[in-house]
C-alpha positions as CSV (number, residue, x, y, z in Angstrom):
1,M,0.0,0.0,0.0
2,K,1.3,3.4,-1.0
3,I,1.0,6.4,1.3
4,D,1.9,10.0,0.3
5,K,3.7,11.8,3.1
6,D,2.6,15.2,1.7
7,C,-1.1,14.4,2.2
8,R,-3.5,14.4,5.2
9,Y,-6.1,11.6,5.4
10,A,-9.7,11.1,6.4
11,E,-11.0,8.0,8.1
12,T,-13.2,7.5,5.0
13,H,-10.0,7.0,3.0
14,E,-9.8,10.3,1.1
15,W,-6.5,12.3,0.9
16,V,-6.1,16.0,0.7
17,R,-2.9,17.9,-0.4
18,I,-2.7,21.6,0.5
19,D,-1.1,24.2,-1.7
20,G,-1.5,27.6,-0.1
21,D,-5.3,28.3,0.2
22,E,-6.1,25.6,-2.4
23,A,-6.3,21.8,-2.0
24,T,-6.4,18.7,-4.1
25,V,-8.5,15.7,-3.1
26,G,-8.7,12.1,-4.2
27,I,-9.0,8.6,-2.7
28,T,-6.2,6.6,-1.2
29,D,-4.3,3.6,-2.6
30,Y,-6.0,1.5,0.1
31,A,-9.4,2.6,-1.0
32,Q,-8.8,1.8,-4.6
33,Q,-7.5,-1.6,-3.6
34,Q,-10.7,-2.3,-1.7
35,L,-12.8,-1.3,-4.6
36,S,-10.8,-3.2,-7.2
37,D,-11.3,-2.3,-10.9
38,V,-12.7,1.3,-11.0
39,V,-15.0,1.7,-14.0
40,Y,-16.6,5.1,-13.4
41,V,-16.0,8.2,-11.4
42,E,-18.8,10.8,-10.8
43,L,-17.2,14.1,-10.0
44,P,-18.7,17.4,-8.6
45,E,-19.3,20.5,-10.7
46,I,-17.0,23.5,-10.7
47,G,-18.5,26.0,-8.3
48,D,-20.1,23.4,-6.0
49,V,-19.5,24.2,-2.3
50,F,-19.1,21.3,0.2
51,E,-18.7,21.2,3.9
52,K,-16.4,18.7,5.6
53,G,-18.0,15.3,5.4
54,D,-20.3,16.0,2.5
55,V,-20.4,13.5,-0.4
56,F,-18.6,15.1,-3.3
57,A,-18.0,12.2,-5.7
58,T,-18.9,8.6,-6.3
59,V,-16.6,5.8,-7.5
60,E,-18.0,2.7,-9.1
61,S,-16.0,-0.5,-9.6
62,V,-16.8,-3.9,-10.8
63,K,-17.3,-4.8,-7.1
64,A,-19.2,-1.9,-5.6
65,A,-20.1,1.8,-5.6
66,A,-18.6,4.1,-3.0
67,D,-19.3,7.6,-1.9
68,C,-16.3,10.0,-1.4
69,Y,-16.5,12.5,1.4
70,M,-14.9,15.9,1.5
71,P,-12.0,15.7,4.1
72,I,-12.3,19.5,4.6
73,G,-14.8,22.0,3.3
74,G,-14.4,24.2,0.2
75,E,-15.5,25.3,-3.2
76,I,-14.6,23.2,-6.3
77,I,-12.4,25.2,-8.7
78,E,-11.3,22.3,-11.0
79,I,-12.2,18.7,-11.7
80,N,-10.0,16.0,-13.2
81,E,-11.9,15.5,-16.5
82,E,-9.4,12.8,-17.5
83,L,-11.2,10.4,-15.1
84,E,-14.3,10.5,-17.3
85,D,-12.5,8.7,-20.1
86,A,-9.9,6.9,-18.0
87,P,-11.4,5.9,-14.6
88,Q,-8.7,3.1,-14.3
89,L,-6.3,5.9,-13.4
90,V,-7.8,5.6,-9.9
91,N,-6.3,2.1,-9.7
92,E,-3.0,3.0,-11.4
93,D,-2.1,6.3,-9.8
94,P,-4.4,7.3,-6.9
95,F,-2.1,10.1,-5.6
96,G,-1.0,11.5,-8.9
97,A,-3.0,11.3,-12.2
98,A,-6.2,10.3,-10.4
99,W,-6.8,13.4,-8.3
100,F,-10.5,14.1,-8.2
101,A,-10.9,17.8,-7.7
102,R,-9.1,21.0,-6.7
103,F,-10.9,23.4,-4.3
104,T,-10.4,26.5,-2.3
105,V,-10.2,25.7,1.4
106,S,-13.0,27.2,3.6
107,D,-11.5,26.6,7.0
108,P,-7.8,25.5,7.2
109,T,-8.3,24.5,10.9
110,E,-10.3,21.5,9.7
111,L,-7.0,20.0,8.6
112,D,-6.2,19.5,12.3
113,D,-8.9,16.8,12.4
114,L,-7.2,14.7,9.7
115,M,-4.5,12.1,10.0
116,D,-0.9,12.5,8.8
117,A,0.7,9.7,6.8
118,D,2.0,7.8,9.8
119,A,-1.4,7.9,11.7
120,Y,-3.2,6.9,8.5
121,E,-0.9,3.9,8.0
122,K,-1.7,2.8,11.6
123,F,-5.4,3.4,11.1
124,V,-5.4,1.1,8.0
125,A,-3.4,-1.6,9.7
126,E,-6.0,-1.6,12.5
127,E,-8.9,-1.7,10.0
128,Q,-7.3,-4.6,8.2
129,K,-6.8,-6.5,11.5
130,E,-10.5,-6.0,12.2
131,G,-11.4,-7.4,8.8
132,G,-12.5,-4.0,7.4
């Protein structure tokens, strides 16, 4: 399982990477492994505003469909249109080419509630132990 040290992580397996007052969001390597072969990604619209915990995207795989939750609140300023034609990028490069959206950050203090890479790695190890 890959983990990006530059990201913060939600318990629902989304990552967020901050760049000034903007952020990029996607799902983790662990999440894509659990879903297996991703066949479709439904992304938000530019201009959509989400609060922390809101469903902002849906990922469908051959196994299941899963909602994706905003790790912190913000307004969508760009979406990764490449995923419309190439949803398999989520499996191939979850921290790179398969980012979902870029957004302006509403409240930077919400980052304090997210896990760093080490904490997320421990969280996933616990979840795997419990059979999750």
